[in-house]
C-alpha positions as CSV (number, residue, x, y, z in Angstrom):
1,G,186.8,-212.0,37.7
2,D,189.5,-210.1,35.6
3,Q,191.5,-213.6,35.5
4,T,191.9,-215.8,32.9
5,G,193.2,-219.2,32.9
6,S,191.6,-220.4,35.8
7,A,191.3,-223.9,37.1
8,A,188.0,-222.7,38.9
9,C,185.1,-220.7,38.9
10,A,185.2,-218.6,42.9
11,A,181.7,-217.2,44.2
12,N,181.6,-213.3,43.2
13,A,181.3,-210.9,46.4
14,G,178.3,-211.3,48.3
15,F,178.0,-215.2,47.3
16,T,179.5,-218.0,48.7
17,G,180.4,-221.4,48.2
18,A,182.8,-223.8,47.0
19,D,185.0,-223.5,44.3
20,G,183.6,-224.6,41.1
21,E,180.1,-224.7,42.1
22,A,177.4,-223.1,42.6
23,A,177.8,-220.1,44.8
24,V,174.3,-218.9,47.1
25,A,173.4,-215.2,48.1
26,C,174.3,-214.3,51.5
27,P,171.1,-214.0,53.7
28,V,169.9,-211.1,55.0
29,E,172.0,-209.3,58.1
30,T,175.4,-210.5,56.7
31,F,177.6,-209.5,53.7
32,K,181.0,-210.9,51.6
33,A,183.1,-208.2,50.0
34,D,186.0,-210.4,48.1
35,V,185.8,-212.5,45.9
36,G,186.0,-217.0,46.5
37,S,184.7,-219.1,49.1
38,A,185.2,-217.8,52.4
39,A,181.7,-217.3,54.7
40,C,179.8,-214.2,54.8
41,K,180.0,-211.8,57.2
42,A,177.7,-210.9,60.0
43,C,176.8,-207.1,59.8
44,P,178.0,-204.9,62.3
45,A,175.9,-205.3,66.1
46,Y,172.1,-203.4,65.9
47,T,172.6,-202.7,61.9
48,T,170.5,-204.6,59.1
49,T,170.6,-205.4,55.1
50,G,166.7,-205.5,55.8
51,D,165.6,-207.6,53.2
52,Q,168.0,-207.5,51.3
53,Q,170.3,-211.4,50.2
54,G,173.5,-210.4,48.3
55,S,175.3,-207.9,50.2
56,S,178.7,-207.5,48.9
57,V,179.7,-204.2,51.0
58,H,180.0,-203.8,54.6
59,T,177.9,-200.6,54.2
60,A,174.9,-202.4,53.3
61,C,174.5,-203.6,56.8
62,K,172.4,-200.4,58.1
63,A,171.4,-199.5,61.9
64,Q,168.0,-200.5,62.5
65,A,165.2,-199.0,63.4
66,G,165.5,-197.6,66.9
67,F,169.1,-197.2,65.9
68,T,171.8,-194.7,64.7
69,G,175.1,-194.8,63.2
70,A,177.2,-194.6,60.1
71,D,176.4,-197.2,57.5
72,G,178.7,-200.3,58.0
73,E,179.2,-199.3,61.4
74,A,177.8,-200.8,65.1
75,A,174.8,-198.9,65.7
76,V,173.6,-197.7,69.1
77,A,170.3,-197.0,70.4
78,C,168.6,-194.2,70.3
79,L,168.1,-192.0,73.4
80,V,165.3,-192.1,75.7
81,D,163.0,-189.9,74.6
82,T,163.4,-189.7,71.3
83,F,163.1,-192.8,68.2
84,K,163.9,-193.8,64.5
85,A,161.6,-195.7,63.0
86,D,163.3,-196.1,59.7
87,V,166.4,-198.2,58.6
88,G,169.9,-196.3,58.3
89,S,172.2,-193.2,59.7
90,A,170.3,-190.9,59.9
91,A,169.4,-189.5,63.5
92,C,167.0,-190.6,66.2
93,K,163.9,-188.2,66.0
94,A,163.0,-185.8,69.9
95,C,159.6,-187.4,71.0
96,P,156.4,-184.9,70.5
97,A,156.4,-182.4,73.3
98,Y,154.9,-183.3,77.1
99,T,155.9,-187.1,76.0
100,T,158.2,-189.9,76.8
101,T,159.6,-193.1,76.3
102,G,160.0,-193.4,79.7
103,D,163.6,-195.6,80.9
104,Q,162.9,-197.3,77.2
105,Q,165.6,-197.1,74.9
106,G,166.2,-198.3,71.3
107,S,162.2,-197.2,70.3
108,S,161.4,-197.7,66.7
109,V,158.1,-196.5,66.7
110,H,156.7,-193.0,67.1
111,T,154.3,-193.8,69.1
112,A,156.6,-195.4,72.0
113,C,156.3,-191.9,72.7
114,K,153.6,-191.7,75.5
115,A,152.4,-188.6,77.3
116,Q,154.3,-188.0,80.6
117,A,152.4,-187.6,83.9
118,G,150.7,-184.8,84.3
119,F,150.5,-184.7,80.6
120,T,147.8,-186.4,78.5
121,G,146.8,-187.1,74.7
122,A,147.3,-190.0,72.2
123,D,150.3,-192.2,71.8
124,G,152.9,-190.5,69.2
125,E,151.6,-186.5,70.0
126,A,152.2,-183.6,71.5
127,A,150.4,-184.1,74.5
128,V,148.5,-181.4,76.5
129,A,148.4,-181.0,80.4
130,C,145.7,-181.7,82.4
131,L,143.4,-179.2,83.9
132,V,143.3,-177.3,87.1
133,D,141.9,-179.8,89.4
134,T,143.0,-183.1,87.8
135,F,146.0,-184.8,88.1
136,K,147.2,-188.0,86.1
137,A,150.3,-189.9,87.8
138,D,151.4,-192.7,84.9
139,V,152.4,-192.2,81.3
140,G,150.7,-193.1,78.6
141,F,147.2,-192.1,76.7
142,V,144.9,-191.9,80.2
143,A,142.5,-189.1,80.9
144,C,143.7,-187.0,83.6
145,K,141.6,-187.5,87.2
146,A,139.2,-185.1,89.1
147,C,140.6,-184.2,92.1
148,S,138.9,-185.1,95.6
149,A,136.1,-183.2,96.7
150,D,136.6,-180.1,97.7
151,T,139.8,-180.1,96.7
152,T,141.9,-177.7,94.4
153,T,145.5,-177.5,92.7
154,G,145.2,-173.8,92.7
155,D,146.2,-172.4,89.1
156,Q,148.6,-175.2,89.1
157,K,148.4,-177.5,85.0
158,G,149.7,-180.6,84.8
159,S,149.8,-181.9,87.9
160,S,151.3,-185.4,88.4
161,V,150.8,-187.0,92.0
162,N,147.4,-186.9,93.3
163,T,148.7,-185.0,96.3
164,A,148.6,-181.5,94.5
165,C,145.3,-181.9,95.1
166,K,144.9,-179.6,98.3
167,A,142.1,-178.6,101.1
168,Q,140.4,-175.5,99.4
169,A,140.4,-172.5,102.0
170,G,137.6,-172.9,104.3
171,F,138.2,-177.0,104.2
172,A,141.2,-179.3,105.8
173,G,142.5,-182.8,105.2
174,A,145.4,-184.0,103.9
175,D,147.1,-183.7,100.4
176,G,145.5,-185.9,98.4
177,A,142.4,-186.9,99.8
178,A,138.6,-185.5,100.4
179,A,138.4,-182.5,102.5
180,A,136.1,-181.5,105.4
181,A,134.7,-178.5,105.7
182,C,135.7,-176.4,108.9
183,P,132.9,-176.2,111.0
184,M,131.1,-173.3,112.2
185,E,133.5,-170.2,114.5
186,T,136.8,-171.4,112.4
187,F,138.1,-170.4,109.0
188,K,141.7,-171.4,107.0
189,A,142.6,-168.7,104.8
190,D,145.0,-171.1,102.3
191,L,145.1,-174.3,100.7
192,G,146.7,-177.1,102.2
193,S,146.2,-179.8,105.0
194,A,146.5,-177.5,107.8
195,A,144.2,-177.2,110.6
196,C,141.5,-175.0,110.7
197,E,142.0,-171.9,113.0
198,A,139.2,-170.1,116.0
199,C,137.8,-167.2,114.4
200,P,139.6,-164.2,115.5
201,S,138.2,-162.3,119.2
202,D,134.6,-160.8,118.8
203,T,134.7,-162.8,114.7
204,T,131.8,-165.0,113.5
205,T,131.1,-167.1,110.5
206,G,127.3,-166.8,111.5
207,D,125.7,-170.2,110.9
208,Q,128.1,-170.9,107.8
209,T,131.1,-173.5,107.8
210,G,133.6,-173.9,105.2
211,S,134.1,-170.2,105.9
212,A,138.0,-168.8,104.2
213,A,137.5,-165.5,106.9
214,C,135.7,-164.6,109.6
215,A,134.0,-161.2,109.9
216,A,133.7,-158.7,112.4
217,N,130.5,-159.3,114.9
218,A,127.3,-157.1,114.6
219,G,128.1,-154.2,117.4
220,F,131.4,-154.6,116.3
221,T,133.9,-154.2,112.9
222,G,137.3,-155.0,111.4
223,A,138.6,-156.8,108.5
224,G,137.6,-159.6,107.9
225,G,139.7,-162.0,109.1
226,E,141.0,-160.5,112.0
227,A,140.6,-159.5,115.2
228,A,137.3,-156.4,115.5
229,V,136.5,-153.3,117.5
230,A,133.9,-152.3,119.1
231,C,131.9,-149.7,117.4
232,L,132.0,-146.6,119.9
233,V,129.7,-144.6,122.0
234,D,126.5,-143.2,120.0
235,T,127.2,-145.2,116.7
236,F,125.8,-148.7,116.5
237,K,126.3,-151.8,113.3
238,A,123.3,-154.6,112.8
239,D,124.9,-156.8,110.1
240,I,128.3,-159.0,110.1
241,G,130.8,-158.1,108.3
242,S,133.8,-155.3,108.0
243,A,131.3,-152.3,107.5
244,A,131.8,-149.1,109.3
245,C,129.6,-148.1,112.5
246,K,126.9,-146.2,111.8
247,A,126.4,-142.2,114.0
248,C,122.9,-142.8,115.9
249,P,120.4,-140.5,114.8
250,T,120.0,-136.8,116.0
251,K,120.3,-136.6,120.0
252,T,120.0,-140.1,120.1
253,G,123.0,-142.0,122.0
254,T,123.3,-145.9,123.2
255,G,125.7,-144.7,126.5
256,N,127.8,-147.9,125.5
257,T,129.8,-149.4,122.9
258,A,129.4,-152.6,120.5
259,S,125.7,-151.9,119.5
260,A,124.6,-153.8,117.5
261,G,121.5,-152.1,116.2
262,I,119.9,-148.5,115.9
263,A,117.5,-149.7,118.8
264,A,120.2,-148.9,120.7
265,C,119.9,-145.6,119.8
266,K,117.2,-143.6,123.1
267,A,116.8,-140.4,122.9
268,Q,119.1,-138.5,125.1
269,A,118.0,-136.9,128.3
270,G,115.5,-133.8,127.5
271,Y,115.2,-135.4,124.2
272,K,112.1,-137.4,123.6
273,G,111.2,-140.0,120.9
274,A,111.2,-143.1,119.6
275,D,114.2,-145.9,120.2
276,G,116.3,-145.9,116.7
277,E,114.6,-142.5,115.2
278,A,115.5,-138.8,115.6
279,A,115.4,-137.7,118.8
280,V,113.2,-133.8,119.6
281,A,113.8,-131.2,122.7
282,R,111.2,-131.4,125.4
283,P,108.4,-129.2,125.5
284,M,108.9,-126.0,128.2
285,D,108.0,-127.3,131.6
286,T,109.3,-130.4,131.7
287,F,112.3,-132.6,132.2
288,K,113.5,-135.4,131.5
289,A,116.9,-136.7,133.7
290,G,117.5,-140.4,131.7
291,I,118.0,-141.7,127.9
292,G,114.9,-143.7,126.3
293,S,111.6,-142.5,124.8
294,A,110.1,-142.4,128.5
295,A,107.4,-139.5,128.7
296,C,108.6,-136.2,130.6
297,E,107.3,-135.1,133.3
298,A,105.8,-132.3,134.1
299,C,107.8,-129.0,136.4
300,P,105.9,-129.3,139.9
301,A,103.4,-126.4,140.8
302,D,104.1,-123.2,140.1
303,T,107.5,-123.3,138.8
304,T,108.7,-123.3,135.0
305,T,111.9,-124.0,132.4
306,G,110.9,-120.9,131.4
307,D,111.6,-120.7,127.5
308,Q,113.9,-123.6,127.8
309,K,113.8,-127.1,126.4
310,G,115.3,-130.0,126.0
311,S,115.3,-129.6,130.4
312,I,117.5,-133.1,131.8
313,V,116.9,-132.4,135.5
314,S,114.2,-131.1,137.8
315,T,115.9,-128.3,139.6
316,D,115.6,-127.2,135.5
317,C,111.9,-126.0,136.6
318,V,112.0,-122.7,139.5
319,A,109.4,-121.3,141.0
320,V,107.1,-118.5,138.7
321,P,107.7,-114.9,139.1
């Protein structure tokens, strides 16, 4: 040191050994601050001198990778979802977006940050959400899995469980399992595990399975999924669906409600014409009492309808003056 007249030489700081003998460097992970024969001291918990021997100050002991703290003091582990790759007092860094270290503390490499459930991507890189109709249950760099047949996550991305895959509208089944189509004459309007429902009154799915709504029968009208109402007399509707009922052609009528085709529109009494076509008045001196395409009957002998057309009863035929 700075002493004269010494009887023996002592080990320098950072070295140890008996006075008067050659000293040896303090090993890595130790230090010795004073001159003399004292032993080297171990660095505080979770600190290191790296590959450096002969450390002479406690601040040579620095927080290990995966730990943080002031030089020369015991270090603490980086929290979950953080990491620190270098030795020293720097703060731990947050994992990239949508990655996690799970329940692991003290992560020393960025690749300890792995894609969360519901997200995918390389270890240590920002992850991206699983697309709609896919899911991923585990942490790590694995691909998202497709939902089971006829199931969907709706518009939800980043699904982390298979039960996020729900039966589509028109299909039924347990969440996460393959779904089955609703049978004919049943429907299911929403996503999920609910059962298919019977079609409302006077509606149908036709010959279609997997229906999300039932449509009004021919002869009926109404919004999809609601009970339908019959077409009024003198109107008809030939197709399945929500279209309005149509009026019969001129001088024709149905006589009934719920007519399912134009052929139900028949010539009115006193008029003639094919079913489903506009009818014309019967000639003078004839009559027709019923609805339909039957021919007019001639008035009895020596009777007439005068100048009246479209007579509907035989009593319209009166004696010739």
